[in-house]
N, C-alpha and C positions, 0 to 999 in steps of 0.2 A: 775050769776053762770056760770062758764066756762063749756063747753061740757065735758071736761076731769073729772071734779068733780062729775058730775051727776051720773054715774054708781056706784061710791063708796058710794054716799049718799043713793042710792036705795038699796044697799046691807047691809048698816049699821044696819037697824032694824033686819034683819035676823041674823046677827052676834051676836047682843045683845040677841036675843031670844035663839039662840043656846047656848050661854054662860049661860043664866039664867036657861035653862032646864038641862044642863049637869053638871054644877058646883056642885049643891047639890048632885048629884049621885056620883061624884068623892069623896066627903067627907063621904057619907053615906056607900058606899060599903066596904071600908076598915074597918070601925068601926062595921059593922053588925056582923061579926063573933065573935067579942069580946062580944057584947051584948048577942048573942045567947049562947055563952059559959057560961056566967054568969047565964043564965036561964036553964042550964043543958043539952044543946046539946052536943053530943059527936063529936069527930073529924071526923069519917066516915060519920055521919049524916050531918055535915057541908060540907063535900066534895060532897055529893049527892044533896045537896040543890040547887046549880046552875043548875043541870041537870033536875030538875023537871019542 
């Protein structure tokens, strides 16, 4: 392995971990208000929810 490749390989697991932890949130947060709306939450309640 060349010395130039070594730092990139050391950072690769952290990149995959970051992707694995943030990608589900990117799909869940936009859909969460739709699910809460189906369960009877009002618009103002949804607006205050992220502030709690």
